[in-house]
C-alpha positions, 0 to 999 in steps of 0.5 A, spaced: 851 623 228 856 627 224 853 633 221 855 635 214 855 642 210 849 643 206 848 648 201 842 654 201 839 657 208 841 651 213 849 650 214 850 643 217 856 642 221 858 649 220 857 652 226 861 658 229 861 657 237 866 661 241 870 655 244 874 658 250 880 654 252 880 651 245 887 652 244 889 648 250 893 642 247 889 636 247 890 632 254 891 625 251 892 618 254 893 611 251 891 605 254 884 602 256 877 607 256 874 605 262 867 605 260 861 604 265 856 605 260 855 606 252 850 611 250 850 616 245 855 616 240 857 621 235 863 623 230 868 629 230 873 630 225 879 625 223 875 619 225 874 621 232 868 617 236 865 621 241 862 616 246 857 618 252 858 614 258 851 616 262 853 611 268 860 614 269 858 621 267 863 622 262 864 623 255 870 620 251 873 622 245 877 616 242 881 615 235 879 610 231 885 611 226 879 612 220 882 619 218 877 624 214 876 623 207 875 629 202 870 625 199 866 624 206 859 628 203 859 623 197 856 617 195 858 611 200 857 603 199 850 601 202 850 598 209 845 592 210 845 587 215 839 583 217 838 580 224 844 585 227 842 584 234 842 576 233 849 577 230 852 581 235 849 577 240 853 571 237 859 575 236 859 577 244 857 570 246 850 571 249 843 571 247 839 577 243 835 578 250 841 580 253 843 585 247 840 593 247 842 597 242 843 604 244 845 608 238 848 608 231 853 613 228 856 613 221 864 615 221 864 620 215 871 618 214 870 610 212 862 609 212 863 604 217 857 604 222 859 604 229 853 601 234 853 602 242 851 596 246 849 594 253 851 587 254 846 584 259 841 588 263 840 592 269 846 596 273 851 590 271 850 591 263 857 591 260 858 597 255 860 594 248 862 598 241 861 594 235 862 597 228 859 594 221 862 595 214 859 595 207 860 588 207 856 586 213 862 584 217 861 586 224 867 586 229 868 589 236 871 596 237 876 594 242 877 600 247 883 597 251 889 600 247 887 606 244 888 614 244 883 617 247 881 623 252 876 624 257 871 630 259 868 628 266 861 632 267 862 636 274 854 636 276 851 629 274 845 627 278 847 622 283 847 615 281 842 612 285 834 609 284 829 613 287 821 612 287 817 606 287 813 602 282 812 605 275 816 611 278 822 608 280 828 611 276 835 613 276 837 620 274 844 618 272 841 614 267 839 620 263 845 624 265 847 624 257 841 623 253 844 625 246 851 629 243 853 632 237 860 635 235 859 642 231 866 646 229 870 645 235 865 644 240 861 638 243 854 639 245 851 634 251 844 634 253 842 630 259 840 632 266 844 635 272 844 635 279 841 642 280 834 645 281 833 646 274 835 639 272 835 639 264 842 641 262 845 643 255 852 644 255 857 646 250 864 643 251 870 645 247 874 640 244 880 638 245 877 638 252 880 642 257 876 645 263 869 642 263 863 647 264 857 646 268 852 647 262 846 651 261 839 650 265 834 649 260 826 651 261 821 650 256 813 651 255 810 644 254 804 645 250 801 638 251 802 639 259 800 646 259 806 648 263 813 650 264 818 645 265 825 645 268 827 638 270 825 634 263 831 632 259 832 633 252 831 626 249 834 627 242 837 634 238 840 636 232 844 643 231 843 647 225 845 654 222 841 659 219 845 663 215 850 663 221 845 663 226 846 656 230 841 653 233 839 647 237 833 643 235 831 639 241 825 634 242 822 632 249 818 626 251 810 627 249 814 631 243 815 638 244 820 641 239 824 646 241 829 651 238 835 653 243 840 658 240 847 656 241 850 663 243 846 662 250 849 656 252 853 659 257 855 656 264 850 657 269 845 661 265 838 659 265 835 659 258 828 658 256 827 655 249 822 656 244 817 651 243 816 651 235 811 645 235 807 640 239 808 633 235 803 629 240 803 626 247 804 619 249 810 618 245 818 618 246 822 621 240 828 617 239 833 620 234 833 626 229 838 628 223 838 634 219 839 634 211 838 637 204 834 634 198 832 638 192 835 644 194 830 644 201 832 643 208 828 638 213 829 634 219 827 627 220 825 625 227 824 617 229 819 616 234 817 610 239 809 611 238 808 616 232 813 613 226 818 617 222 816 625 221 819 629 216 819 636 218 820 642 214 825 647 216 821 653 212 820 659 217 823 655 223 827 660 225 822 666 225 816 661 228 813 664 234 813 660 240 807 656 243 806 659 250 799 656 251 796 649 252 795 645 246 791 639 245 793 635 239 798 637 234 801 644 233 806 649 230 811 647 225 808 642 219 811 635 218 809 629 214 809 622 216 814 617 212 809 611 212 814 606 209 819 607 215 816 602 220 820 600 226 825 605 226 829 606 232 835 610 230 838 613 224 844 617 221 846 620 215 850 615 211 852 620 205 848 626 201 842 621 199 842 616 204 840 614 211 842 608 215 837 606 220 836 601 225 829 597 224 826 593 230 820 589 229 818 583 233 824 582 237 829 582 230 833 588 229 836 590 222 841 595 219 838 598 213 840 604 208 834 607 205 834 613 201 832 620 204 825 621 203 
């Protein structure tokens, strides 16, 4: 996900975040990026690709050598690939059932789409990054001879399975659930090894000292209780007249507002639940954009389609603090034509890149922002 500046009340990507240590020279290496997994991906300035590695509990910043362009917010060629999972499997010499697409992100400098992939299943899955251009050409973005820097998370969950049956899980897999770059800072969501496990950290970039992050608490209306151990599943940073906020979505779909200014290491922060968008659902990806002078969020979900959410009154909306049955809070509409959307990112001012998965087939599509 890469955030662009927008006009009117919300400014995307123009967040002013105090970045202690931002003057420290970039600690760069040249060689092979030792990924243990390829999870969330996002772009920063000058074509820098941020790769979240949950298994390795680290963030990598990799130079793509696709540098920034003054036309980055203008129209870009569409990217459309039918059966992208089949073509990636063929490229990697495997079958589609051994390919899991984890995330997609558009490089605003080039318009190429970068895709993070797990090749294989379980703990032995191999991390791969591929990129797709407007002609539909797919190639592997090799990580064995690149310039990069690394931020290792100091308090990630232990890498081991706990529980049994349907409750069997490994918390390390959600050490990093989403990330975004905003004005000199990489925001990282996931779980920590602390008692208040839900974590949101602001890491100055270029990377210097890596902090332990803030612990996040929310009131989950559908569950009727405060929660501290549920990870943010996806988020987007937005700014209201210079007041930067994180808009985060959780499982069973509470939508939560968290001030960036409160993300200090070791602090416990209670987010404001601004909507309950329905239980039995997993939010998958979110972007913010402007259309016809108004500002919106676009939230893809596992069970509830794609929601177009107005940002009107979002900053001043009072939080949900009592149990909720059904839907409540910030209004939205469901984009009925967008079926099977699993991932999305903004291509340019008018279009989105979406990954659509249906009946075992995955397609990459360019669609007009609704």
